[in-house]
C-alpha positions in Angstrom: -57.3 19.5 -6.7 -59.9 20.7 -4.1 -60.3 24.3 -5.0 -60.7 26.3 -8.1 -57.4 28.2 -7.5 -55.5 25.0 -7.4 -56.6 24.1 -10.9 -55.8 27.2 -12.7 -52.1 26.5 -13.5 -49.8 23.8 -12.4 -46.2 22.7 -13.5 -45.8 19.1 -14.1 -42.1 17.9 -13.9 -42.3 14.8 -16.1 -44.7 12.1 -17.6 -45.5 10.6 -14.3 -46.6 14.0 -12.9 -48.7 14.4 -16.0 -50.4 11.0 -15.5 -51.0 11.9 -11.9 -52.5 15.2 -12.8 -54.8 13.4 -15.2 -56.1 11.4 -12.2 -56.7 14.6 -10.3 -58.5 16.1 -13.4 -60.8 13.1 -13.6 -61.9 13.7 -10.0 -62.5 17.4 -10.4 -64.6 16.7 -13.7 -66.6 13.9 -11.9 -67.3 16.2 -8.8 -68.3 19.2 -11.0 -70.0 17.6 -14.0 -70.8 14.0 -13.1 -70.2 11.4 -15.8 -70.6 13.4 -19.0 -68.2 16.2 -20.1 -66.6 17.6 -23.2 -63.0 18.5 -22.6 -61.0 20.4 -25.1 -57.2 19.7 -25.0 -55.0 22.5 -26.3 -51.2 22.2 -26.9 -48.6 21.6 -29.5 -47.4 18.2 -30.7 -45.7 16.4 -27.8 -47.2 18.7 -25.1 -48.8 15.8 -23.2 -52.3 15.6 -24.2 -52.6 12.0 -24.6 -50.5 11.4 -21.4 -53.1 13.4 -19.5 -55.9 11.3 -21.0 -53.9 8.2 -19.8 -54.0 9.5 -16.4 -57.8 9.9 -16.5 -58.2 6.4 -17.8 -56.0 4.9 -15.1 -58.1 6.6 -12.4 -61.1 4.9 -14.2 -59.2 1.5 -13.7 -58.4 1.1 -17.4 -55.2 -1.0 -17.5 -54.6 -1.4 -21.3 -52.7 0.8 -23.7 -53.7 4.3 -24.3 -52.9 5.3 -27.8 -53.0 8.7 -29.5 -55.8 8.7 -32.0 -53.9 10.7 -34.6 -54.5 8.4 -37.3 -57.9 6.8 -36.2 -59.5 10.2 -35.2 -61.1 8.3 -32.1 -60.0 5.9 -29.6 -63.0 4.7 -27.5 -62.7 3.1 -24.0 -65.2 1.4 -21.9 -64.5 1.1 -18.3 -66.6 0.0 -15.2 -66.7 3.7 -14.3 -68.0 5.0 -17.6 -66.9 5.6 -21.2 -64.1 7.8 -22.5 -63.9 9.0 -26.1 -60.5 10.3 -27.0 -60.4 12.3 -30.3 -57.5 13.8 -32.1 -58.7 16.2 -35.0 -55.3 17.2 -36.1 -55.7 15.5 -39.5 -59.2 16.6 -40.1 -59.8 18.5 -43.3 -63.2 19.9 -42.4 -65.4 19.9 -39.4 -68.2 18.4 -41.4 -66.2 15.2 -41.5 -67.2 14.6 -37.9 -70.8 14.5 -38.9 -70.2 12.0 -41.8 -68.4 9.8 -39.4 -71.3 9.7 -37.0 -69.6 11.4 -34.1 -72.7 13.4 -33.3 -74.2 10.5 -31.6 -71.1 10.2 -29.3 -71.2 13.8 -28.4 -75.0 13.6 -27.5 -74.4 10.6 -25.3 -72.9 10.0 -21.8 -69.2 9.7 -21.1 -66.1 12.0 -21.3 -65.1 13.3 -24.5 -61.4 14.5 -24.7 -60.8 16.4 -27.9 -57.3 17.2 -29.1 -57.0 20.0 -31.7 -60.5 21.1 -31.1 -60.0 24.2 -33.4 -60.1 21.8 -36.4 -63.8 20.9 -35.4 -64.9 24.6 -34.9 -68.5 25.2 -35.7 -69.4 21.6 -35.4 -68.2 20.6 -31.9 -70.4 21.3 -28.9 -69.0 23.8 -26.6 -66.4 22.6 -24.0 -67.2 22.1 -20.3 -63.6 22.0 -19.5 -60.6 23.5 -21.4 -57.1 22.2 -20.6 -54.0 23.9 -22.1 -50.6 22.1 -22.1 -47.3 23.6 -23.0 -43.7 22.6 -22.7 -41.1 24.8 -21.1 -37.6 24.5 -19.8 -37.3 25.3 -16.2 -35.4 28.5 -15.4 -31.9 28.0 -13.9 -32.1 24.2 -14.3 -28.6 23.4 -15.4 -28.4 19.9 -14.0 -30.3 18.0 -16.6 -29.8 19.6 -20.1 -32.9 19.5 -22.2 -35.2 18.3 -19.5 -38.6 19.9 -20.3 -41.5 20.3 -18.0 -45.1 20.8 -18.7 -47.3 23.7 -17.7 -51.0 23.0 -17.5 -54.0 25.3 -17.1 -57.5 24.1 -16.5 -60.7 26.2 -16.9 -64.3 24.9 -16.2 -67.0 26.6 -18.4 
């Protein structure tokens, strides 16, 4: 992922490709923004948002499980290469809940903050440095594996 044109849109064939793209995304974020960034992750349920974060964490040498924070709202990770805070705001009732939970300190500090469903925190969240959109689609003319879905990813740096 050396140039901006490469980053605009990519088709990812499967979960392994999504993890590999997360590794590339890590490098691109580190090169452009250093060790602190807010990354909004857009996409429907099952689009691969957590899988992408897993790829970033693998690049940072995290070897443990990477869980979706759907019920916890936040899964924090500490690695030798920096901190990652993975938010899932799908179940959030109001953006003000983020302040009550003390998340403002996390957003003000260093580390990568990946936010799934950022629209749920609109008006409270800081602006994104990076916006990633993921969507599922079935490849055109692919009759050999019925039901096999690919992911389309788009990345935009602010």
